[in-house]
N, C-alpha and C positions, 0 to 999 in steps of 0.2 A: 219604309216610308212610302213605298209605291202604293201599297194597298190603301193606306190612309189618304194619300193624295187622290186616289181614285174614288173612294167610297164616302169619305166624311166631308161632304160639301155642305155649306149652309143651306138651310131650308127656310121657307116662309113661315112666319109665326101663325099658328092655328089655335083655335080654342081648345081647351083641354077636354078630353073625352076618355071614357073608360071602355075597354074591350075585355070582357071576361072578368071584370073586377068583382069582388064580393059585394054583398048588399050594403055593407057598411061604407063602401067607397062611393056609392052612387045615391042611395036613398035609405031612409029608415034609421039613420044614426045621427046623434047630436053632433053639431059642428061646434068648433072652438074658435071664438073670436080672439084675434091677436091685436095688440096695439099697432097703430099705423106705421110706426117706425121700427117694428119688429119683424123678424123673419123666422119661419120654421127651418131648422137646419137638417140637412141630410148628409151625414159624414160618409165619405167614400175612401177606399183604401189605396188604389193605384191609378186614379183617374183625376185629371185636372181639366175642368170644363172652362173654355174661354168664351167671352162674349161673342155672339154671332154664330157659334158652332152648335150643332145638334149632336147629342150623344145618348145612347141607351145606358141606363144605370140599373144594376141589379140591387134591389132593396132587401136586405136580410134582417137587419136589426128590428126589434119590435117597435122601438120608438120611431125609427125612420119610416116604417110602414104606416104608423099612425099619422106622421107628419105629411107623408105623400097623399094619403087618403083625405086628410082634412083639406089640403091645398087643392086637390082635385074637386072636392065638393064645393069649396068656396071660391074657386077660380083665383086663388091667391098664388103669389110667387113663393118659391122656396130658395134657400141658400145651399148650394152645393159646395162643400168644403173638404179639403184633403186632411186625413189623419196624419199625425207626425209618425206614428209607427203602425204598420198594417197588422201587427200581431194583437193589438188591443181589441178585445171583444165588445166592451161597453165603454166607448170613448166619452170622456167628460171634457170640460173646458180646456184643461191643460194638455189634453191629448190632441187638440185640433190646431191647425195653423190659424194665423190671425186673419188672413185674407181668403176670400172665396168668391163665388160667382152667383149673382142673382139669376134665377132661371125660371122660365115658364114651362109648365108641364103640358106637353103636346098630347101625350097619350099615356094611359095607365093600363097595364096588362097583367093579368094573373094567369099563369100557365096551369095546365092540368095537374102538375105535380105540386101545386101550392106555392110556387115561387112568384115573387112580385117584381115587376119591372116598370120603370117609368122612362119615357123618352122626353128629354129636356132640351130646351134651347137657351143658351146663355144670353143674358141681356146686358149686365154691367157688373163691375167689380164692387165688392163691399168689404168693409173691415168691421170685425166684432168690437163693439164698445163694451157691452156687458151681457152676461147670460142671465136670463130671466127664469125664476123658479115658479113652481105651481102649475106646470103644464106636463102632460103625459109624454112629451117629446122635447127635444132640445129646441129652445127658443132664445134668440139673442136680439138685443137692440143693436142696430148696425148703422154704419156710415156708408152711404153709396157714393161712387165716383163716376162722373160722366167725363168721357173723353172730350177735350176742347175742340172746337170747330175751327180754331185759328190755323192759318197756314203760313209758314215762314220758309225762307230759302233752305235752312238747315233741315226742316221736316221734309220738304220736297226732295232734297238730295238723298235723304235716306229712303224715301219712297222709290226712287229710281234704283238705288242699290238693292233694295229688297226684291224688286222685280227681276233685276239682272241675276242676282245670286239664285233666285228660285228657278229661273230658266236654266241655269247651269246644272242645278240638281236634276231637273226633269230630263235634260239631255243625257245625263249620266245613267239615269234609270232606264232599264229596258222596258219597252212597251208602255211608256207613260201616256196617259190619255190626253188627247189634244184639247178637250174641253177644259181640263184643269188649267192648262197653260193660258187659254183664252180668258178664263175667269180671273186669273191673277193679273193679266194685262189690263183688264177693264176696271180694276179697283183703283179708286182715287184717294182713299183715306189711308194715311200712314198707320195710325193706331189700329184700324180694322185689319189691314194687311198683316201687321205684326202679330196680332192675335190669331189670325187665320193660319199663318205659316207655323207659329209655335204650337198650335193645337194639332196640326197634322204631322209634325216631325216625329221621328222615332227616337226620342230622347227620354231620359229618366224623369219620373214624376217630380222629383225634387227640383230638377232644372226647369221644368214647366212652371212649378210653383214660384220660382224666383222671377220668371217673366211675368206671372200674374200679379205678383206683389209690387212690380215696378209700375208706379202710377205715371211717372213722367214719360211723355211720349218719346222724346229723343233717347233717353236712357233705355227704354224698352226696345226701341228699334235697334240700338247698338248691340244689346244682348242677343237679339234674334239674328242679327248679321254675323256675330261671332259664332253662334251655333251653326249657321248655314255654312260658314267658311270651314268649320271642322268637318261637317258632313260632306262637303265637296272634296276635301282632302282624302277622307276615308274611301269615298266612291272612286276617286281616281286611282288610289293604290289598288283597290279591288279589281278595277278594270285592267290595270297593268299586269297584275298577277294572272288574271284570266287569259290575257293575250299571250303572255309568256308560256303558260301551260299549253295553250293551243299550238303555239309555234314549235315547242319541243315535240309535241305529238306528231305534227306534220313532218318535222325533220326525221323522226324515227321511221315513219312510213316511207319517206324518201330513201332512207338508208337501207331499209329492207328491200325496196325495189332495185336499188343499185346493186346490192349484194347478189340478188337473184340474177340480174343481168350479167354481172361479173362471172358468176358461176357458169352461166350458159356459155359465155365467151371462152372461158378456160376449158370447158368440155369440148368445144369446137376446135380449139387449138391443141388439144391433147395434154394440156397442162393440169397439174394437180396442186391445189392449194393446201395449206396446213390443216384446214378442217377436213378436207377429203382424205388426207393421209391418216388423220386420227380415226375417221370412220372406217377406213380400210383396216386399220389395226384392230378396231373393235370387232369387225367381221371375222378377222383371223382368230382372235381370242375366243369368240363364240364357237368356232369350229374346234379349237383345241380343248375347250371345256368338256366336250363329249356329254352334252346334256341329253336327257330323254327327249323324245320327239316333241312332246307337247311344250316343254320348256324352251327348246330351241326355236320352235315355231313362234312362240311369244317373243323371244329375244330378237328374231329377225324382223318381226312386225314393228317392235319398238325402234329398231335401228332405222327402218325406212321412215318412220315418223321423225326421227332425229335429223335425217338428211334434209327434211323440208322445213325445219325450224331454224330461225336465226340463232347464232351462238350467243347473242346478248339476251335472248329471251329467258325468263325464269323457268319456263317449262323445259328448256334445253337442259339445264342443270338437273332438274328432277328426273328426266328420262335417263340422263347420263349416270346418275347415282344408282338408279334402278338396274341399269345394264351392268354396272360394276358389281353389284351384289349378285346378280345372276351368274356372271362369269366366274367370280371368285369363290363361289360355293363348291365344296368337294363332291360334285355329282358322281364322279367316277374315281376319286382318289381315296385309297384305303391303305392302311398299314397291314403288313403281313403278320398274322397271328403267330406268336412264338409258343408253340404248344409242346412244352417239355415238362411233363408232370413232376419229375424229380426236381428240376430247377425251380419250378413254381412253388413246390413245397418248401424248398430251402429259402426262397425269398420271403414267403409268408412267415416262416418260423423266425427268420432273422428280424423282420419288422415288428412282429407281434408275439407276445408271450400268452399262452393259453388260447382261448377262443377256438377250441378244437372243432366244434360243430360248424362254425362259419368257414374255417379253413377247409373242412371236408366238403362243404357245399361248393366252394369255389373250385376245388380240384375236380369235383364231379362235372361242373360246367365245362372245364377245359377238356376233360376226357370225352364228353359228348361232342364238343366242337371238333375234336380231332377225328372222331369217327364219322361225324356228319357236319362237314364244313358249312353247308347251306342251311342248317337248322336255325330256328328263331331264337334270339337271345332272351333269356328270362328277365323279369323285372324284380330285382331284389330290394327289400326294404329292411334296413337295419334299425331296430327299435330298441331304445334303452335310455337310461339316464345320461345326463351330460358327463363328458370326460371319460367315457369308456372306449373311445377310439373308433367311433363310427366313420368319421370323415377320413381319418388316416387309413382305414381299411380300403376305401375306394382307391386311394393312391397306390396302395400295395397291389390291388387287383390289376390296375393298369400296368404297374411295373412287372407283375408276373406274366401278364399276357402280351407285353410288348406293345400296348396300345397307347394312344394319346389320352391324356386325362384333362377334363374340364369340369369345373365346379359351378353350379348354378344355384345361387342362394335364393330361396323362396320365402324366407321369413319376412312377414309384413307385406307381401305382394297382395294387392286387392283389386287389380285391374286385369281383366281378361286379355287386353291388348299386350300385356307383358309376356304372355305365352304365345298368342296367335299373331301379334304384330298389329300395326295400324294400317289402315287403307291408304293408298298412295294419294288420295284426294286431299289429305291433311298436310299442312305445312310441317316440315321436319319429321315426316313419317319414317319409321324404321321397322325392320323385321322384328319378330318376337325374340325373347331371350333364348329360346331353343335353337333357332336358326343362327342367331349371333354366336352362340356357343360352338356350333358346328363350324362356322366360319373361322372362329378363333382356333379350333382344334386342327383344321385343315385336313380332316379325314372323316369319312362317313361311317367308320366303325370304331369311334372313340368310346371311352368310358365316361359317361356323363353322370356326375353326382348331383342329384336333386336334393340339396341340403334343406333341412327343416321343413319338410313337406306338410307337417302338422300345423305350421304357423300361417298357412294361407287364410285369407279372409275375403268374403264376398262384399260387394258394395254396389252402388248404382252403376258402376262401370262394368259389371258382370262378375262372374264367379270363376276365378282362375282354376279352382279344383275341377270344375266341369270341363274346362279347356284341356286339362291334363288327361282326361279320359281317352281322347284319341291318341295323344302322344304315347301313353303307356299301354296301349292295347296292341299286342303283336298281330292281331288279325286285321287291323286297319291303319296302323301307323306307317305302312309302306306307301300310303298316298296322303300323307299329312299335308294340308294346304294352309300355308301362312297367308294372312290377309294382305301383307305387303307384296309378297312374291306373286300371288295369284295363280301359281302352278304347283302341282303336288311334288313333295320331296320324300324320298324313301328313308324312313327312320328305323327300319326293321333290323339294320345291322348294328345299331347303337346299343351298347350295354348300359341300360339305365340302372342306377343304384340310388335309392331314396333313403333318407335318414329321418327319424322322428323320435321325439322323446315319449310321446303318448300316442296311442292309436285311436283313442275315443274321438278326437277332434277331426280325424280324417273321414270324409264321407264314405259310406258303405260301398258304392260302386267303384270308387277309386281304390279303396283298400282291397277290393276283390281282385283287382288287376295285378296286385303285387304279391310276391312270396315273402312273407314276414319272417325275419330271423331275429330273435330276441337276444339282446346283450344285457343280462340282468345286473352285472356289476362284478367287481373283483373281490377275491378273498384276501386275507392278510398276506398269505404266502405269494399270491399272484402280484399284489402291489409291491411287495419287497423285491421280487424278481424284476418287475417292470422298472422300478426305481434304479436298481443296480445296473440293468442292461441299457436302459434308454434315458431315463430322466437325469441321472447323475452326469453322464458324459455330455448331455445337451446343455445342462446348466453350467458345467465347467467351461465349456466353450463360450456360452453366452456372457459369462462374467470375466472372460479373459484369463482364466486360470488353466494351469497344466496339472496333470494327474500327480506329478511329483511335488507340486506346490501345496495341494490341498486334497484331503481324503475325508470320507465320512464312513464310520463303521456300520456294519450290518445291524448291530444292536441300536445304534442311533436312528437308523432308518425305520426300524420297527417301532421305536418309541415315538417317532414323528407320526407314523401311521396310527398308532393307538391313542396317543395323548394329545395330538395337535390337529388331527383331521378326522372327520367322520363323514364319509361320502362313499358313493358307489363307484365313482371314477377316480382319476388320479390327478385332476387339475390342481386342487389345493395342495396335494402332496408335492407336486412339482414347484409350486410357489414357495412352500416352506423350505424345501431343499435349496431353492434359489436364494431365499433370504439368508440361510445359513452360509452359503458360499459368498454372498455379498459382504457379510461380516468378516469372513476370512480374507476376502480381497482387500478390504480396508487395512487390515493388519499388514498384509504383504506390501501394499502400495506405500504405507507409511514407513516401511523398513524395520518395523518392530519384530517381524518374524519372517523366516524364509520357508517354513513348512508348517501348515496348520492341520491338525488332526481333530476332527469333530467327533466326540463320543457322547454317550448318554448324559454324562455329568455336565457337559458344555451346553446342552440345549436350553437349560433354564436361563443362562446368561444370554444366549443368542436369540432364542425365540420367546423367552418369557416363561411363566409357569404353565403347567399343563392346562389345556382348555377343557378337556373331557375327562371326567372321572366316572367310575362305576357307581351308579346310584341304586343298584339292585338290592343290596343288603339293607341299605338305609330305608328305602321306600317300600319294601315289602315285608318289613319286620313286624307289622301290626296286622291284626285281623281285618279283613275287608279290603285288602289290596292285592291285586293280581296283575301279572305282566302279560300283556297281549302283544301281538305282532301285527304291524300295519305295512301296507304297500303305498308308496308315493311315487310320483313321476320321476323323482331323482333317486330312487332306490328304496330299500326297505328301512323300517325304523321300529323301535320298540314303543309300546303304548301302555301306560299305566292306567288301570281301572281302579278307582277308589270309591268305596261305599261306606256310608255312615248312617246311623239311625238316631233319631231324636224323638222325644215324646210328641205324639200327634194323633192324627186320625186315619193313618194308613195310606197317605198319599205317596206317590213316587215322583221325586224331583230329579230332573236330568239337566246337567250343565256341562259346559265345555265346547259350545258351538257344535253340537251333534246334528247330523243330518237326519232326515226322516227315517231312513232305513235303520240307522244305528239306534234311534229312539225305540223303534219297534223291536229291535233285538233286546234292549234292556227290559221292555215290557214282557217279552216272551220269556226271558230268563227269570224274572220275578214270578210270573205265573207258574213256570215249571218248578221253581223252588217251593212255592206254596203247595203244589200238588204232591211233592215229595217230602213235605215237612214231617210227617209221621215217621217215615223211614230214616230220616236224618236226626230224629229226636229233637225237633224244633217245636217249641210251644206255638201253636197256631195263633194264639191270642197276641203274640208279639207283633204280627203283621197289622192287627187292628189298632193297637195302642201306640204304634210308632210310625213316624214318617221316614221313608228310606230315601236317602240322597245319593245319587250316583254321579260322580264327577270324573271327567277325563282331563288331566292337566294339559298345559299349553293351550289355554282357553281361547287365545286369539287365532288359532289355526282351525279352520273348518275340517270336520271329520265326518265320514260317512262310510257305509258299507256294512254287510252282515257278518264279516269275519271275526268280529269281537264278541260274538254270542257266547262262546265257551268261557272266555275270560270274564265276562259279566256274570255268568252263572257261578263261576268259582269264587269271584269276589263277593257276591251276595251270600253264598253258602258259608264262606269264611266269616263274614260279618255275623250271620245269625247263629253260627255254632261257636263263635269266638275262638276260631282256630286259624293261626296264621298260615299263609301259603309259603312253601319253601322258596327262598329268594333266588335260587338258581334255575328256576323253571319258567318258561314262557310258552304261550299257547295261542293257537288260532283255530278257527272253525266256526261254522254257522250251526245253530241249534234249531230243532223243531220242537213243537209242543209235546211230541211223543218221546222226547229225550234223545233223539238221534243226533249225531254229529255229522253235518253235511260238508262236502268238499268246498274249498275256496281256491282262489288263484294267487299268483305271485309267491309260490312256495320258496323258490330259490332266493328271491330278494329278501324275504322275511327271515329265512334261516341264516343268511349271511349277516343280516342286521343283528340277530340274536348272538351270533358268534362275536361280532364286533363289540357288543355290549357286555360280554363276559358271561353269557348264559351257558349253562352246561347241559341242560335237558330241554328238548323242544317237544311239545305235545301237538300232534297233527291229526287231522281226520284220517281214518283208515283208508278212505278212497283216494287220498292224495299220496299213497305209498309209492306209486310209480314216479311221482315228481321228484322224489329224493335222488333218483339216478342222475338228474341234471346237476346236482350239487357236486363240486369238485371233491375228489376222494380224500384229499388232505383235510378238508373241512369236515367231511363226514366222520373222520376218525376222532375229531375233537369233540363230538357231540353225541348225546344219546337221544334216540327218537322214541317217543311213545305214541302209538297210533290208537285213536279213539273211535270206537263204534257208537258208544252212547255216553251220556253225561256221567253215568256211574263209573265208567272207565276213567274219566277225568277226576272224579272225586277220589277214587282209589290212588290215582297217580300223585295227587298232592297231599294225600293223607299219610303216605309212607315215605321214608327217606330213600329206600331202594325200590325201584320199579319192579313189579312182579308179573309173572305170567307171559302169555304170548303178546301182550300189548307192547312189550319192550323190544326194541330192535337196536343192536349196536351198530 
């Protein structure tokens, strides 16, 4: 209200004039004559113009612009009237209030950007009688209202009240202009003063409209007095709140001064208050923490700041929290390495079955640590499908080395501050997860498991994978600087172990800092041993059973492995064993049995029918079908390649959500087959008269990669020669247009998948012969391997029941 009282005072009426108006507003345009009792209307959205007041009005509607220009040319008055809803773009009669204000246009202005403005002075009230048609703008026949000149005692009393209340408002407003107060005191007309005050008050447009529509002088004055009383109450409450806030601030300053004086007096008397004792304790803890020189210097600096800050201050708690973090970090606390190679081997064998390569690498690390205690710790990365024991391996390493173990889950982390911490300037700032994990471990040489490192994601908050580059680099992590601490911390003694399902999503620089150890998956024998040694005892305990109450046979475990699970790990296997034990627990809890023995025959009742059946014989019994081997992030799998031909024009149709590389493999296989059509006794015209359709089932799953080239070539040759492929053979390998079979990856995963699916013979590229050594010996004994140099080797292998020549390796 202050600005309006200061700026919007009534001005003397002046003749209308145009400044910067278009030609049509001043000359050269036809004028429109209106009836004597009619007014051109200018609808406004959030403005109520009162008689006697001057206000600028922005004119945006085309009809309003025409009305203002016509009035400016003819020196006619206009009617300024409020819209009922400000959202209406083209208001009509029902969209306008009934009452408005007759106004003189003092000035018409057109800005350089084409906007139109008029400065109007209110003259008197009017009420719309009827809207007139046939004009390019709103025109209405109106009834005008003149304020009466009579004066009664009631009207004079309200004049005095209006002046008194107005003065109260001005006194409550800071820096109210004295001229405004004098203008109000000099007014002698109650209706004029009522309109003047209502026009300047900071109230809603609807409330102003109610005052405008009140023609009776006494009723109008009463409404304005009620609005003034409400405004006075609001201003008084606001002033009281301001005074209370100021008083509290002054009290706080006084309290700070008194505390400082008390501290000085206590120092002079040799007394120590509670705060001083706390600071002395902090100083002692800093000494005992045995920090590096830079960290201790920073801690002492913050402690001096803490001494000068009042305990009630928010900064006091921030500095205190920071000092607690610095003091409680294990700067010089470490556990003693238990380097007993034989004991470590026993612990690893006890906790995990198989995984010989990983166990050997861990024992090598312990041996090097024993010979060189000050050497740098490696950064190991266990990569493999879910459920193969990557996380539990980290716990076993900590147990074997006698170190503390902490796990840091990185799945879904997308903020760099999660690794490096937040700066102390932010409210609620904390160190990053690496420093928090060290604080939790309480030792600077712990085993820190960075779980799911392949699930990191970048965002606008930064790239956490980039922040890990310093953490996992042995050459620079001895001076790792967390944003919250602001001082370097030595991470070189920490044994970092990362886990990942796939390596492709890990950035190259980060992957380069880690020693990758693959865990491809378990064979049937390994799963059976893991189930007997670890899963069965764990599930017995989890379901409240004892070994003498419930047992499961080895044959039943193998049936669960082959018929109810198909995975690289053992998570689903443990779930199925747990489901069988829960069924037994229900019988024992009901009292219907004291001992439950679960055998193969019981599995159908307990777990339902077998979920996985061998489809090899059924799906490869027809010409044009070959079994390929595929690698997936959760282990290996078999892949059926189906080919069919129909009369057509020689087109190649590919379906099954194949990626670009796999499509190119199919095209290369067809071209290679056409080139060898004569040697295979295939009529070359068949390719021209038929369309060949290659489909890879499980069409909803995207597939890509070059390793299905051999399988596609065999499927196409089987189709064109009408010769079925033996159902017990699976193959993998990339082909070239020269007919060479090129090496591929994931051999162990693919071979184990073939074994799980009942395959007896696996055809591999000859250059992958060395990868067969990674396959467990018991699995190798169950399979025959045929190594392929060219596609002719593959054709001979599928054309005979017995493999021949040097291509066969037992």
